[in-house]
C-alpha positions as CSV (number, residue, x, y, z in Angstrom):
1,X,-0.4,-0.1,0.3
2,X,3.3,2.4,0.9
3,X,4.6,2.2,-2.6
4,X,0.8,2.5,-4.3
5,X,0.7,5.2,-2.3
6,X,4.7,6.6,-3.0
7,X,3.2,5.9,-7.2
8,X,0.4,7.3,-6.7
9,X,2.2,10.8,-5.5
10,X,4.1,10.6,-8.0
11,X,1.6,10.2,-10.8
12,X,-0.4,13.3,-9.0
13,X,3.4,16.0,-9.4
14,X,4.0,14.1,-13.0
15,X,0.2,15.3,-13.7
16,X,0.5,19.3,-12.3
17,X,4.1,19.9,-13.5
18,X,3.0,19.1,-16.8
19,X,-0.5,21.5,-16.7
20,X,1.6,23.5,-15.3
21,X,3.6,23.8,-18.0
22,X,1.1,23.7,-20.5
23,X,0.0,26.2,-18.9
24,X,3.2,28.5,-18.8
25,X,3.4,27.7,-22.1
26,X,2.1,28.0,-26.4
27,X,1.2,26.0,-28.7
28,X,1.3,26.7,-32.7
29,X,-0.8,25.0,-35.6
30,X,0.4,26.0,-39.0
31,X,-1.8,25.2,-42.2
32,X,0.5,25.8,-45.3
33,X,-0.7,25.9,-49.3
34,X,0.6,27.4,-52.2
35,X,-1.7,28.6,-55.0
36,X,-0.4,28.5,-58.1
37,X,-1.2,31.3,-61.5
38,X,-4.9,30.5,-62.1
39,X,-5.2,27.6,-60.1
40,X,-6.6,25.8,-57.2
41,X,-4.6,26.7,-53.2
42,X,-2.0,23.4,-52.6
43,X,-1.1,22.1,-49.3
44,X,1.9,22.3,-49.0
45,X,2.6,18.7,-48.6
46,X,6.3,17.1,-45.9
47,X,7.5,20.3,-45.4
48,X,10.1,21.4,-43.2
49,X,9.7,24.4,-41.3
50,X,11.5,26.1,-38.7
51,X,10.5,28.1,-35.2
52,X,13.6,31.1,-35.3
53,X,13.3,33.2,-32.0
54,X,14.7,36.1,-35.0
55,X,14.3,36.7,-38.1
56,X,15.4,34.1,-41.2
57,X,16.2,38.1,-42.8
58,X,17.4,39.0,-39.9
59,X,20.2,36.3,-39.7
60,X,21.4,36.7,-42.8
61,X,21.8,40.1,-42.9
62,X,24.1,39.6,-40.2
63,X,26.2,37.0,-41.3
64,X,26.4,39.7,-44.3
65,X,27.2,42.1,-41.9
66,X,29.8,39.2,-40.8
67,X,31.3,38.9,-44.6
68,X,32.0,42.7,-45.9
69,X,32.1,43.5,-49.9
70,X,34.9,46.3,-50.7
71,X,33.1,48.6,-50.4
72,X,32.9,51.5,-54.4
73,X,36.6,53.3,-53.4
74,X,38.9,50.7,-52.7
75,X,38.3,48.5,-55.9
76,X,38.5,50.1,-57.4
77,X,42.0,51.5,-56.1
78,X,42.4,47.8,-56.5
79,X,42.3,47.5,-60.4
80,X,45.8,47.0,-62.1
81,X,44.1,50.5,-64.3
82,X,45.7,53.7,-65.1
83,X,45.4,56.1,-61.9
84,X,44.0,58.3,-65.0
85,X,40.6,55.9,-65.2
86,X,40.9,55.1,-61.6
87,X,39.4,59.2,-60.9
88,X,36.9,58.7,-62.9
89,X,35.7,55.6,-62.5
90,X,35.1,57.9,-58.5
91,X,33.8,60.3,-60.2
92,X,30.9,58.4,-61.8
93,X,28.6,55.5,-60.9
94,X,29.6,53.2,-63.9
95,X,31.4,50.7,-63.1
96,X,30.6,48.8,-67.2
97,X,33.3,50.3,-69.4
98,X,31.2,47.9,-72.3
99,X,28.3,49.3,-71.2
100,X,26.2,50.1,-74.0
101,X,26.2,54.6,-75.0
102,X,29.3,54.0,-73.4
103,X,29.8,57.7,-74.9
104,X,27.6,59.7,-73.3
105,X,29.0,59.2,-70.4
106,X,32.3,60.3,-72.0
107,X,33.4,64.0,-73.7
108,X,36.0,64.9,-75.5
109,X,38.8,66.1,-72.3
110,X,38.0,62.2,-70.7
111,X,38.9,60.3,-73.7
112,X,42.6,62.2,-74.4
113,X,42.8,62.1,-70.9
114,X,42.0,59.0,-69.6
115,X,45.0,55.7,-71.0
116,X,42.5,53.4,-71.5
117,X,39.8,55.6,-73.4
118,X,42.6,57.2,-76.3
119,X,43.5,54.3,-76.6
120,X,39.1,52.7,-77.1
121,X,38.5,56.0,-79.4
122,X,41.8,55.0,-81.2
123,X,40.8,52.1,-82.2
124,X,37.3,52.0,-82.8
125,X,38.6,55.0,-85.7
126,X,41.1,52.8,-86.5
127,X,41.5,51.9,-90.3
128,X,40.9,55.0,-92.2
129,X,37.1,54.4,-91.0
130,X,36.3,58.1,-89.6
131,X,37.2,60.6,-92.5
132,X,39.6,63.4,-91.5
133,X,40.1,62.6,-88.0
134,X,43.8,62.8,-86.9
135,X,46.8,61.4,-86.9
136,X,49.5,62.0,-84.3
137,X,53.0,62.7,-85.6
138,X,54.9,62.4,-82.4
139,X,56.9,59.8,-82.2
140,X,58.1,57.2,-79.4
141,X,62.0,57.4,-80.3
142,X,61.5,61.5,-80.3
143,X,60.5,60.9,-76.5
144,X,64.3,60.3,-75.5
145,X,66.1,62.0,-78.6
146,X,63.7,65.0,-78.8
147,X,61.6,65.4,-75.7
148,X,60.5,69.2,-76.5
149,X,60.4,68.0,-80.0
150,X,58.0,64.6,-78.9
151,X,56.0,67.1,-76.2
152,X,54.8,70.1,-79.0
153,X,54.6,67.3,-81.6
154,X,52.2,66.2,-78.7
155,X,50.2,68.7,-78.4
156,X,49.4,69.7,-81.8
157,X,47.8,66.2,-81.7
158,X,45.9,66.8,-79.0
159,X,44.4,69.9,-79.7
160,X,43.5,68.7,-82.9
161,X,41.8,65.5,-81.7
162,X,40.2,67.3,-78.8
163,X,38.7,69.6,-81.5
164,X,37.7,67.0,-83.9
165,X,35.7,65.3,-80.9
166,X,34.0,68.2,-80.4
167,X,32.8,68.7,-83.4
168,X,32.5,65.0,-83.8
169,X,31.1,63.4,-80.9
170,X,29.6,61.0,-82.5
171,X,32.9,58.9,-83.4
172,X,33.0,57.9,-79.2
173,X,30.8,56.0,-80.4
174,X,31.3,52.2,-80.5
175,X,34.3,53.0,-77.6
176,X,32.6,50.3,-75.0
177,X,33.6,47.0,-77.5
178,X,37.2,48.1,-76.9
179,X,37.0,48.2,-73.8
180,X,36.5,44.8,-72.3
181,X,40.1,44.0,-71.2
182,X,39.6,47.1,-68.2
183,X,35.7,46.3,-67.9
184,X,35.6,46.4,-64.1
185,X,32.3,44.9,-64.1
186,X,33.2,41.3,-64.4
187,X,35.7,41.5,-61.3
188,X,33.1,43.5,-58.9
189,X,29.9,41.4,-60.5
190,X,32.2,38.0,-59.3
191,X,33.2,39.7,-55.9
192,X,29.2,40.3,-55.1
193,X,28.3,36.4,-56.3
194,X,30.2,34.8,-53.8
195,X,29.6,37.5,-51.6
196,X,25.9,36.6,-51.4
197,X,26.5,32.8,-52.5
198,X,28.4,32.7,-49.1
199,X,25.6,35.2,-47.4
200,X,23.4,32.1,-49.0
201,X,25.3,28.9,-47.1
202,X,26.5,30.8,-43.9
203,X,23.1,31.9,-43.2
204,X,20.7,28.7,-42.7
205,X,23.6,27.0,-40.7
206,X,23.2,30.0,-38.4
207,X,19.4,30.2,-37.9
208,X,19.7,26.5,-36.7
209,X,22.5,26.3,-34.5
210,X,21.9,29.3,-33.0
211,X,17.9,30.9,-33.0
212,X,16.3,27.6,-33.6
213,X,13.3,27.1,-31.0
214,X,11.7,24.3,-32.8
215,X,10.5,22.7,-35.9
216,X,7.8,21.0,-37.2
217,X,7.1,18.7,-41.0
218,X,3.8,19.3,-42.8
219,X,1.3,16.6,-43.0
220,X,-0.7,15.7,-46.0
221,X,-3.2,17.8,-45.9
222,X,-0.4,20.5,-45.6
223,X,-0.5,20.9,-41.9
224,X,1.9,21.1,-38.3
225,X,2.1,22.0,-34.9
226,X,4.3,22.6,-32.1
227,X,3.8,22.5,-28.3
228,X,5.4,23.8,-25.6
229,X,6.5,27.5,-26.2
230,X,7.5,29.9,-24.2
231,X,5.8,33.8,-24.0
232,X,7.1,35.7,-27.0
233,X,7.9,36.2,-30.1
234,X,9.2,34.0,-33.0
235,X,9.1,33.4,-36.9
236,X,7.8,31.0,-39.0
237,X,10.6,29.9,-41.9
238,X,11.4,27.8,-44.6
239,X,15.2,29.4,-44.2
240,X,16.3,28.5,-47.9
241,X,14.2,26.9,-49.3
242,X,11.4,27.2,-51.4
243,X,8.0,25.1,-51.5
244,X,5.9,25.3,-54.9
245,X,3.4,23.7,-56.5
246,X,3.1,24.4,-60.8
247,X,4.9,27.7,-61.1
248,X,5.3,29.7,-58.0
249,X,7.8,29.2,-56.0
250,X,8.3,31.0,-52.2
251,X,10.0,31.5,-48.6
252,X,8.4,31.8,-45.9
253,X,10.0,34.2,-42.7
254,X,6.4,34.8,-41.3
255,X,6.3,36.8,-36.8
256,X,4.4,35.2,-35.0
257,X,2.8,35.6,-30.8
258,X,3.0,33.2,-28.3
259,X,0.6,33.3,-25.7
260,X,1.2,31.3,-22.4
261,X,-2.0,28.5,-22.7
262,X,-2.9,29.3,-26.1
263,X,-2.6,27.7,-29.2
264,X,-1.5,30.2,-32.4
265,X,-2.5,29.8,-35.5
266,X,-0.7,30.4,-38.4
267,X,-2.0,29.8,-42.3
268,X,0.8,30.6,-45.0
269,X,0.3,31.4,-48.1
270,X,1.2,33.6,-50.9
271,X,0.2,36.4,-49.4
272,X,2.8,36.2,-46.1
273,X,5.4,34.7,-48.2
274,X,8.1,35.9,-50.3
275,X,8.6,35.1,-54.5
276,X,11.9,33.0,-54.3
277,X,13.0,33.3,-57.5
278,X,13.3,37.4,-56.3
279,X,15.3,35.8,-53.2
280,X,17.6,34.3,-55.8
281,X,18.3,36.7,-58.1
282,X,21.6,37.8,-58.4
């Protein structure tokens, strides 16, 4: 009898403890559905959702802040180009020197001052394709043997070419085709791409190791539940995983508030989702 009393007492204590825990914690019931274009909603079946103590967007920003890419000016400083072109790039919101219409951003003085622009201009107008374009008379050999003659003829050429470009600005058209070898856009795009891939790779791990509270898998009806959550603010997230139906691919990072002794119900759908294709775009 004594043993039975002890067992009954233990059961009562356990029951009270469970009741107290249930009263002090909350639950979450979620339903996830996706509506493809011109179709009916479909349940998101057997999909894992993560309950985080911090939004996945904020986690991604945290990871991004720890992997800072160089500033634009620092990037330009490290390029193997002339100082004149570096100064020009810093003074313009342009990095792609092969973009159509580059000539609209250039002046005659730019062409003469920046060695890469001058070479591109000369190449794009070489071979007799441009009538009346001035031709240089100075020779590299004179730079050492006859420096005064060299400087005089060079200045005469620059003066004539400046006047010609101002009278014929259309002759700068096509320069972008000669700028590929010194175009910084490709390097900058790779830096940004590598940075984004690093964040996309690391953010899910950080979210699960530092901010994961619980996770739940949906059933065939797209439903899932979690119990025993301490009261507070959470986010229901799919991390960087896509849920799809038909032509629609989405991700979720939805805030929820858990109240003690209550079950919060959340419906995940297109309206509170993010287009996964836009999120993955470079």
